[in-house]
C-alpha positions as CSV (number, residue, x, y, z in Angstrom):
1,X,133.0,60.4,110.3
2,X,129.5,61.9,110.1
3,X,130.5,64.9,108.0
4,X,130.8,62.7,104.9
5,X,127.7,60.6,105.5
6,X,124.6,60.8,103.3
7,X,121.0,60.5,104.6
8,X,117.9,59.3,102.8
9,X,114.2,59.3,103.5
10,X,112.9,55.8,104.4
11,X,109.2,54.9,104.6
12,X,108.1,52.2,107.0
13,X,104.9,50.3,106.1
14,X,103.0,47.2,107.1
15,X,104.5,43.7,107.0
16,X,102.9,41.0,104.8
17,X,101.7,39.7,108.2
18,X,102.0,42.0,111.2
19,X,103.0,40.7,114.5
20,X,101.6,42.1,117.8
21,X,102.4,41.0,121.4
22,X,100.2,40.7,124.5
23,X,101.9,42.1,127.6
24,X,99.8,41.7,130.7
25,X,96.4,40.3,131.4
26,X,94.6,38.4,134.1
27,X,97.4,35.9,133.9
28,X,100.4,38.2,134.2
29,X,101.6,41.7,134.8
30,X,103.0,44.4,132.4
31,X,106.6,44.1,131.4
32,X,108.4,47.2,130.3
33,X,109.3,47.7,126.7
34,X,113.0,48.2,127.2
35,X,113.3,44.7,128.5
36,X,111.2,43.2,125.8
37,X,113.1,45.1,123.0
38,X,116.4,43.8,124.3
39,X,115.1,40.3,124.6
40,X,113.6,40.1,121.2
41,X,115.6,42.6,119.2
42,X,112.8,44.4,117.4
43,X,109.6,46.3,118.2
44,X,106.2,44.9,117.4
45,X,103.5,46.4,115.2
46,X,101.4,46.8,118.4
47,X,101.3,45.8,122.0
48,X,98.0,44.5,123.5
49,X,96.9,45.5,127.0
50,X,93.8,43.9,128.6
51,X,91.6,46.0,131.0
52,X,88.0,46.1,132.2
53,X,85.6,48.9,133.0
54,X,82.7,48.2,135.4
55,X,82.2,51.6,137.2
56,X,78.7,50.8,138.3
57,X,79.7,47.8,140.3
58,X,80.3,47.4,144.0
59,X,84.0,47.2,144.7
60,X,85.1,49.1,141.7
61,X,87.8,50.3,140.9
62,X,89.6,47.5,142.8
63,X,90.5,44.4,140.8
64,X,87.7,41.9,141.1
65,X,89.9,39.2,142.7
66,X,90.8,41.7,145.4
67,X,87.4,43.4,145.9
68,X,85.6,40.1,145.9
69,X,88.2,37.6,147.1
70,X,86.6,34.3,148.0
71,X,87.7,30.7,148.6
72,X,84.6,29.5,146.7
73,X,85.9,30.8,143.3
74,X,86.8,27.8,141.1
75,X,87.1,29.5,137.6
76,X,88.9,32.6,136.5
77,X,85.7,34.4,135.5
78,X,83.6,33.5,138.5
79,X,83.9,37.0,140.0
80,X,81.1,39.7,139.8
81,X,83.1,41.5,137.1
82,X,86.0,40.5,134.9
83,X,89.3,40.0,136.7
84,X,91.4,42.2,134.4
85,X,93.2,45.2,135.8
86,X,90.8,48.1,136.1
87,X,90.8,50.8,133.5
88,X,91.3,54.0,135.5
89,X,90.1,56.4,132.9
90,X,86.5,57.2,131.9
91,X,84.3,59.5,133.8
92,X,86.3,61.3,136.5
93,X,89.3,59.1,135.6
94,X,93.0,59.5,136.2
95,X,95.2,59.7,133.1
96,X,98.3,59.2,135.2
97,X,97.3,55.7,136.2
98,X,96.8,52.4,134.3
99,X,96.7,51.8,131.4
100,X,97.9,55.2,130.3
101,X,101.4,54.9,131.8
102,X,101.9,51.7,129.9
103,X,100.4,53.1,126.7
104,X,102.9,55.9,126.7
105,X,105.7,53.4,127.3
106,X,104.5,51.4,124.2
107,X,104.2,54.4,121.9
108,X,107.6,56.0,122.8
109,X,109.1,52.7,121.8
110,X,107.7,52.9,118.3
111,X,104.7,50.6,118.7
112,X,101.0,51.1,118.4
113,X,98.6,50.3,121.2
114,X,95.9,47.7,121.2
115,X,93.6,48.2,124.2
116,X,91.4,45.2,124.9
117,X,88.6,46.5,127.1
118,X,85.7,44.6,128.6
119,X,82.9,47.0,129.5
120,X,79.6,46.8,131.3
121,X,77.1,47.4,128.4
122,X,74.8,49.3,130.8
123,X,77.1,52.3,131.1
124,X,75.8,55.5,129.6
125,X,77.1,57.3,126.5
126,X,78.8,59.7,128.8
127,X,81.2,57.0,130.0
128,X,81.9,55.9,126.4
129,X,82.6,59.5,125.3
130,X,84.9,59.9,128.2
131,X,86.9,56.8,127.2
132,X,87.1,58.0,123.6
133,X,88.4,61.4,124.8
134,X,91.0,59.5,127.0
135,X,92.4,57.8,123.9
136,X,92.4,60.6,121.4
137,X,96.1,61.6,121.9
138,X,97.4,58.1,121.5
139,X,97.6,58.1,117.7
140,X,96.6,55.3,115.5
141,X,95.7,52.8,118.2
142,X,93.3,49.9,118.2
143,X,90.4,49.3,120.6
144,X,89.2,45.7,121.0
145,X,85.7,46.0,122.6
146,X,84.2,43.1,124.7
147,X,86.3,40.4,123.0
148,X,85.2,36.8,122.7
149,X,81.7,38.3,122.7
150,X,80.0,35.1,121.6
151,X,81.3,33.2,124.6
152,X,79.6,32.9,128.0
153,X,82.4,33.6,130.5
154,X,82.7,37.3,130.7
155,X,80.5,39.4,132.9
156,X,79.1,41.4,129.9
157,X,77.7,38.2,128.5
158,X,76.2,37.2,131.8
159,X,74.4,40.5,132.1
160,X,73.1,40.9,128.6
161,X,71.7,38.8,125.7
162,X,74.0,38.3,122.7
163,X,71.9,40.8,120.7
164,X,72.4,43.4,123.5
165,X,76.2,42.8,123.5
166,X,76.3,43.2,119.7
167,X,74.2,46.3,119.8
168,X,76.5,47.7,122.5
169,X,79.5,47.1,120.2
170,X,77.8,49.1,117.4
171,X,76.9,51.9,119.8
172,X,80.5,52.2,121.1
173,X,82.0,52.0,117.6
174,X,79.9,54.9,116.5
175,X,80.9,57.0,119.5
176,X,84.6,56.2,118.8
177,X,84.2,57.3,115.2
178,X,82.6,60.6,116.3
179,X,85.0,61.5,119.1
180,X,88.3,59.7,118.3
181,X,88.3,58.8,114.6
182,X,92.1,58.0,114.8
183,X,91.2,54.8,116.6
184,X,90.3,51.6,114.8
185,X,87.9,49.2,116.4
186,X,88.4,45.4,116.5
187,X,85.4,43.0,116.7
188,X,86.5,39.7,118.3
189,X,83.9,37.0,118.1
190,X,83.6,33.3,117.5
191,X,84.2,32.4,113.8
192,X,83.3,29.4,111.8
193,X,83.7,26.7,114.4
194,X,81.7,23.8,112.9
195,X,83.3,22.2,109.8
196,X,79.8,21.3,108.6
197,X,78.5,24.9,108.7
198,X,79.5,28.1,106.8
199,X,78.1,30.4,109.5
200,X,80.0,32.1,112.2
201,X,78.9,31.8,115.8
202,X,75.8,33.9,116.6
203,X,75.8,35.3,113.1
204,X,72.2,36.6,113.3
205,X,73.0,38.8,116.3
206,X,76.5,40.0,115.3
207,X,76.1,40.6,111.5
208,X,75.7,44.4,111.9
209,X,78.7,44.5,114.2
210,X,80.7,42.6,111.5
211,X,79.6,45.2,109.0
212,X,80.5,48.3,111.0
213,X,83.7,47.4,112.6
214,X,87.1,48.4,111.2
215,X,88.8,45.1,111.8
216,X,87.6,41.5,112.1
217,X,89.1,39.2,114.7
218,X,89.0,35.8,116.3
219,X,91.0,34.3,119.1
220,X,92.6,30.9,118.3
221,X,94.6,28.7,120.7
222,X,96.3,25.6,119.3
223,X,96.0,24.1,122.8
224,X,94.4,25.6,125.9
225,X,94.0,24.8,129.6
226,X,91.0,27.0,130.5
227,X,90.8,25.5,134.0
228,X,94.0,27.2,135.0
229,X,94.9,28.1,137.8
230,X,92.2,26.1,139.7
231,X,93.2,22.6,138.4
232,X,96.1,20.8,136.8
233,X,95.8,19.6,133.2
234,X,96.3,15.8,133.1
235,X,95.4,13.2,130.5
236,X,91.7,12.5,130.7
237,X,90.9,15.9,132.2
238,X,87.9,18.0,131.0
239,X,89.4,21.5,131.4
240,X,91.8,21.5,128.5
241,X,92.1,20.6,124.8
242,X,94.7,20.3,122.1
243,X,93.7,21.0,118.4
244,X,95.0,20.2,115.0
245,X,97.2,23.1,113.8
246,X,95.9,22.6,110.2
247,X,92.3,22.6,111.4
248,X,92.7,25.8,113.3
249,X,94.3,27.4,110.3
250,X,91.6,26.3,107.9
251,X,88.8,27.4,110.2
252,X,90.4,30.9,110.5
253,X,90.5,31.2,106.7
254,X,86.9,30.1,106.4
255,X,86.0,32.7,109.0
256,X,87.5,35.5,107.0
257,X,85.5,34.4,103.9
258,X,82.3,34.4,106.0
259,X,83.0,37.8,107.4
260,X,83.5,39.1,103.8
261,X,80.2,37.4,102.7
262,X,78.3,39.1,105.5
263,X,79.7,42.4,104.3
264,X,78.6,41.8,100.7
265,X,82.0,40.7,99.5
266,X,83.9,43.7,101.0
267,X,87.3,43.0,102.5
268,X,88.6,44.3,105.8
269,X,91.8,43.5,107.8
270,X,91.4,40.3,109.8
271,X,93.7,39.5,112.8
272,X,94.0,36.7,115.3
273,X,93.9,38.7,118.5
274,X,95.2,35.8,120.7
275,X,97.3,33.0,119.3
276,X,99.5,30.4,121.2
277,X,99.6,26.8,122.3
278,X,99.3,26.3,126.1
279,X,102.3,24.6,127.5
280,X,100.1,23.2,130.3
281,X,98.7,20.9,127.6
282,X,101.6,20.5,125.2
283,X,104.7,20.9,127.3
284,X,107.4,23.4,126.3
285,X,108.7,21.5,123.2
286,X,105.5,20.9,121.4
287,X,104.3,24.4,122.3
288,X,107.2,25.8,120.3
289,X,106.7,23.3,117.5
290,X,103.0,24.1,117.1
291,X,103.6,27.9,117.0
292,X,106.2,27.4,114.3
293,X,103.9,25.1,112.3
294,X,101.1,27.7,112.3
295,X,103.4,30.6,111.3
296,X,105.0,28.4,108.5
297,X,101.4,27.9,107.2
298,X,100.8,31.6,107.1
299,X,104.0,32.2,105.1
300,X,103.9,29.2,102.8
301,X,100.3,29.7,101.6
302,X,100.8,32.8,101.7
303,X,97.8,33.8,103.9
304,X,97.1,37.2,102.3
305,X,93.7,37.1,104.1
306,X,95.4,37.5,107.5
307,X,96.8,40.9,108.2
308,X,98.3,40.0,111.6
309,X,98.3,38.1,114.8
310,X,98.9,38.8,118.5
311,X,101.0,36.3,120.4
312,X,99.5,35.7,123.8
313,X,101.6,36.6,125.8
314,X,105.2,37.8,126.7
315,X,105.3,36.7,130.4
316,X,102.6,34.5,131.8
317,X,101.9,33.2,135.3
318,X,101.0,29.8,133.7
319,X,102.5,28.4,130.6
320,X,101.1,30.7,127.9
321,X,104.1,33.0,127.6
322,X,107.5,33.4,126.0
323,X,108.5,33.6,129.6
324,X,106.8,32.1,132.6
325,X,106.7,34.2,135.8
326,X,109.3,33.1,138.4
327,X,107.2,32.1,141.4
328,X,109.9,33.4,143.7
329,X,110.1,36.9,142.1
330,X,107.4,38.3,139.9
331,X,109.9,40.7,138.4
332,X,111.8,37.8,136.8
333,X,110.8,35.8,133.8
334,X,111.9,32.2,132.9
335,X,112.5,31.9,129.2
336,X,110.7,29.0,127.4
337,X,111.8,27.2,124.2
338,X,109.0,29.1,122.3
339,X,111.0,32.3,122.8
340,X,113.8,31.2,120.4
341,X,111.2,30.0,117.8
342,X,109.2,33.3,118.2
343,X,112.3,35.4,117.8
344,X,113.1,33.6,114.5
345,X,109.5,34.2,113.3
346,X,109.4,37.9,114.0
347,X,112.8,38.4,112.3
348,X,111.7,36.7,109.1
349,X,111.1,39.2,106.3
350,X,107.5,38.0,105.9
351,X,106.7,39.3,109.4
352,X,108.9,42.4,109.4
353,X,107.6,45.9,108.5
354,X,108.2,47.0,104.9
355,X,110.9,49.6,104.2
356,X,111.0,51.8,101.1
357,X,114.0,54.0,100.4
358,X,113.4,57.5,99.2
359,X,115.3,60.6,98.1
360,X,118.5,61.9,99.6
361,X,118.0,64.8,102.1
362,X,120.1,67.3,104.0
363,X,119.7,68.4,107.6
364,X,117.7,69.7,109.3
365,X,115.1,67.0,108.5
366,X,111.5,66.7,109.7
367,X,110.4,63.1,110.4
368,X,106.8,62.0,110.6
369,X,105.6,59.3,113.0
370,X,102.2,58.1,111.9
371,X,102.4,54.6,113.5
372,X,104.3,51.4,113.0
373,X,102.6,50.8,109.7
374,X,103.1,54.3,108.2
375,X,106.0,56.5,109.2
376,X,108.8,58.4,107.6
377,X,112.3,58.2,108.9
378,X,116.0,58.5,107.9
379,X,118.4,56.0,106.4
380,X,122.1,56.6,106.8
381,X,124.4,54.3,104.9
382,X,127.5,53.4,107.0
383,X,130.6,51.6,105.4
384,X,132.0,49.0,107.7
385,X,135.5,47.8,106.9
386,X,135.0,44.5,108.8
387,X,133.1,43.2,111.8
388,X,133.5,45.9,114.5
389,X,134.7,45.6,118.1
390,X,133.2,49.0,119.0
391,X,130.2,50.7,117.3
392,X,128.5,53.7,118.9
393,X,126.1,56.4,117.7
394,X,126.6,59.7,119.5
395,X,124.1,62.5,120.0
396,X,125.6,65.8,121.1
397,X,123.8,68.4,123.2
398,X,122.1,69.8,120.1
399,X,120.2,66.5,119.4
400,X,120.5,64.5,122.7
401,X,116.8,65.2,123.6
402,X,115.5,63.3,120.6
403,X,113.3,60.2,121.2
404,X,114.4,57.6,118.6
405,X,114.0,54.0,117.4
406,X,116.9,52.8,115.3
407,X,117.6,49.7,113.3
408,X,121.0,48.4,112.2
409,X,121.8,44.9,110.7
410,X,118.3,43.7,111.7
411,X,118.6,44.8,115.4
412,X,116.5,47.6,116.8
413,X,117.6,50.1,119.5
414,X,115.8,52.7,121.6
415,X,117.3,56.1,122.5
416,X,115.5,57.9,125.2
417,X,115.5,61.7,125.5
418,X,118.7,62.9,127.2
419,X,120.7,59.7,126.3
420,X,123.9,60.7,124.4
421,X,125.4,57.4,123.4
422,X,123.8,54.1,122.2
423,X,126.1,51.0,121.9
424,X,125.2,49.4,118.6
425,X,127.4,46.3,119.1
426,X,124.4,44.0,119.9
427,X,123.6,44.3,116.2
428,X,126.7,42.2,115.5
429,X,126.6,39.5,118.3
430,X,124.3,37.2,116.4
431,X,125.0,38.4,112.8
432,X,128.8,39.1,112.5
433,X,130.2,40.7,109.3
434,X,132.5,38.4,107.3
435,X,134.1,41.3,105.5
436,X,133.5,44.9,104.3
437,X,129.8,45.8,104.0
438,X,127.6,48.9,103.9
439,X,124.7,48.9,106.5
440,X,121.9,51.3,106.7
441,X,121.2,52.8,110.1
442,X,117.4,53.6,110.1
443,X,116.1,56.2,112.4
444,X,112.5,56.9,113.4
445,X,111.1,59.4,115.8
446,X,108.0,58.4,117.8
447,X,106.6,60.9,120.3
448,X,108.8,61.2,123.5
449,X,105.8,61.6,125.7
450,X,104.0,58.7,124.1
451,X,101.2,61.0,123.0
452,X,100.5,63.2,119.9
453,X,100.4,66.9,120.3
454,X,97.3,68.9,119.3
455,X,99.5,72.0,118.6
456,X,101.2,70.3,115.6
457,X,98.5,70.9,113.1
458,X,95.2,69.6,111.6
459,X,96.5,66.1,111.4
460,X,97.9,65.9,114.9
461,X,95.7,62.9,115.9
462,X,97.2,60.8,113.1
463,X,100.8,62.1,112.9
464,X,103.6,63.4,115.1
465,X,106.5,65.4,113.8
466,X,110.1,65.7,115.0
467,X,112.9,67.9,113.6
468,X,116.4,66.4,113.5
469,X,118.8,69.2,113.2
470,X,122.0,67.3,112.4
471,X,123.4,63.9,111.7
472,X,124.7,62.0,114.8
473,X,128.3,61.1,115.1
474,X,129.7,57.5,115.0
475,X,132.6,55.8,116.8
476,X,133.6,52.6,115.1
477,X,136.7,50.6,115.9
478,X,137.8,47.3,114.3
479,X,140.0,45.8,117.1
480,X,140.3,46.0,120.8
481,X,141.6,49.3,122.1
482,X,144.6,47.5,123.7
483,X,145.8,44.3,122.0
484,X,146.8,41.1,123.8
485,X,150.0,41.3,125.7
486,X,152.5,38.8,124.4
């Protein structure tokens, strides 16, 4: 079949509103990308990981809740340093430990990395340069430094004034631009919170940080139980709150306008780095409803001021996840109603990456992986006579070592190096064909190692190149191999 197939260049670009996903934090462990892809049916623009770096502290590099375990702790951030998983890089670090093993998993599955990192502002430039060097090979990733920086719960806020926290952000941003310019920085602070004020929180202190950062960001929860896990949210309690979905949307929009005003009218990308409604407060049904309402507002406006949001998170030990962690087995997630709603959102054209078809090409073809917002792949039109009973793409010995992300009929698939056959039938389980139809199999080639290769040329930090020598084969059948016995 493959001998008669044509192939075209296809360029993948940003969505009208990009969707990212949090995977792991103080409230849950990392979940591998194969599981998430098969659960949701498509990759995300980026995956957010949350880590901390307090190398000058007693107990480091153990997690704070282990190094400083105490029955007296009554709030998630009452430890001497933040209770995220420790960042094991930096000075004298280990690049074969966390978070790097997860960053490689994310990138080989065709997604960019958002690294949320809380850092002791007292570390020297040597530490920050080491972190920048750690991250250089991970392509067009994002670094969210000391997020929610206008709050008072993280250790860096308890150790420094707001001005010192803001100055540290500017210092680290400049080091990143010098040593790893492929990385974009995300400033996550409080926005316009008061309906009677135009100013963002701590505007005087953070104005310079707003001006230098690459991306503006705020965290917005439609409902939140911040007392978790030390109390239970009940009506009349003081450790939780539910907000108006419309009010949150409007405050976010006003925040974008204020960020732009601080920058003299300049426009930069703005994201919501954490978005969800806490099921501890809303219950599972209203949680799903509120998330849908917010995303409907994004689409219906349309909110061109918002470049993306990160759903917090995939699997949560509380009720802030698409799944909640099974208390009997942490390797198991219990799907929540918001999962179905979220899947519908991310498969809506408004939230999917843009695809532009280019010229016809012949093999061998060189593909470019710049990132999930800028990559060049292949599009192979396949004529289906009807809804198939078998559909396989086959990679022989000459091309079996490719690392690929593929999309057919709206469903994405991963092919790891060494895998010869991928079953494409899940593309038809939820979207069956009612008759003959031509579908495009889109193929992209992110780096198999998860890292870019400095030997590939001057643009190696931004782009990764893969040669596909030949077209794969296809096995398509339109009825069972053996028919029902009469």
